[in-house]
N, C-alpha and C positions, 0 to 999 in steps of 0.2 A: 503491501499499501502506500502510496506515494501525497505525499500533507506535500500543501505550502500556505509559507505564511506571513505575509505584508507588516514588518514593523515599518512605524515611522519613528524617529531617534528624532529628539533636539540638537540639536550646534552642539550642549553641554555635555548629554548626554553621548550622545555620538565620538563628539576627541576622548571620552572616558574610555571609552568603547577602539578602535582604533590604536591607544593606548600605549593598551593590555593587550591587544594583538601583534603587533607590535614590540615588544615587552621582550628583549632578551632573557630567557630562560634561565639560561645562570648565576642571575641573581635574586634574591628575594622578594614580591613583587606587596605590598601591602593597600593598595589603595582599592574602591567599592565592587571593583568587577568581578565578582569570586568561581574559583578553575570554572566551573558548572557554567557558572555565561560565557567567560571566554571560547569551552567548547562549541557552544551552543553558536555564538556569533562566526566564527570559523568555518562549520559549515556554507555559508556564503561564497559560495564561485563566483570567480572571477567580475567581484565584489562591483572595481573599477566600471568596467566596464556596463554591468550589469546596472548598476544605479547612471548611468550617462542616460540609460533609457528611459527615466520619469527628472519629471522637475519638479526642486526642491520648494516647500511649501511654505512661504515665507508668512508670519504668526507675528504681525507688529516688530520688534527686535528680534524677534527667531525668528531659526532657519529647521524647517526639519524636510531630514532626509529618508527615503523610503528604501530601506532590505529588504530582502525576499529572499529567504529562506528556506529550503526543503530538506523534504527528512523524508526515506526510505523504509522503515525502518516494521518488526513487528505490532503486535496491541499492547506489549508491557513493555515495549519502548517507548511508543508513543506517548500513555501516560505518560511519562514520568519526564515527555519531555512537555509534553501541556502542564507539567505542576511545575516545570523552572519558567516559564513563559507565563505562568502569571503568577509564579512567588515576581519575576522579573516583572511585571506589570506595578504589582502591588507597589513591590521597593522604591519604585523612580516612577509616581505616577503622574506627574507635569512632564516628565523626561521618554518616556519608552511609550506605545496606545498599536495594537494589535487592529491593522485598520481590515483585516481580509485575510481571510484562512481556507483556503480549495483540499482537496482531496478527489483524487484519483486510485481506485480500484477494479483499473485494468476494463473504464470506462474509457469512449473518448474524447469525451469532458469533463472537467472538474469542476465539484459540484460545493457548493456551499458545505463546509463539516460540520457535521452534526453526532451528535455523540449520543445515545439511545440511552434508557435507566442501566441496560446492562455496559454502558461505556462502552461500546461495541462506538463505530463511527458508523455511517449509513450513508445513503446518496436514496434514505429517505426524508418525506418535508418534515420539517419543526423546526425550531425554533434554531439559527445557526449558533455554536455556542462563539463566536467571534464574528459577530457579524457587522456586515461593513460600516465603516465610519464614514456622520456625513464628507468630513474633506481628502476622501477618495480620491473623488477627483480631482482635488488640486495637482496630484501629484503624476496623471495625464500628461502625458503631450498633446503639442497642439498637434490638432488634424491637418499635416498640409499636402498642398495641392502639387501637379510638376507641369506643365507642357514636355511636349516630344521630346526639343530638349531636352532638359532636364534641370531645367530652371522651375524654382517653386512663383508660381501661381497666385499663392491664395494660403494662410495661417490664418485658421479659428481654433477660439478654443473648442474641447471637447462638449459637451453637455450629456454624456453617462460613462460613463469607465469602460476601460473594452480595454481586450490583453494589444503588449505592445509587440511584444520579440513572435511570433508565428511565426514570422520570414527561418527564425533561427530554430527553428522547432519547438518550439512551445503548442503544448499543448493548447486546443483553445478551453475554456474555464466561465461558466456563470459565473455572470455577480448580481442574479437577482433570488 
């Protein structure tokens, strides 16, 4: 089962995470990012390029960056990851937001992450564990139109969230 979680990190939280990810492991780390959180964020592959696909959301003087984390584990590990994500958003409530989560379990289209009463992740209807955040649209890139010569002819803000990297092999997901 594959799970994809979109996290929004405020600029100060992102700085802490990046510092921890770049920390020299031969010296002791005593900052606020735990070893488990460090492992969680290390799961984002090709972070620099993937983050370029999305816009930065600016609210007042703060900048929020989208992190797209993929997990492909069995149910027991997924429960631990969910606990870690919940702990992260509890410990950093104004710095880290889960703005959406989807799962693929052999389906062609990712559906929102829904857990049933027994803790199983399902494709059934129900209340998403991590509902789409109202600001998710702010991370979506502009809709750009080009002419036959490859010149940009128009650029508009999207009116609804959509996938941004289908050309790179991403399976589509449902945003509803």
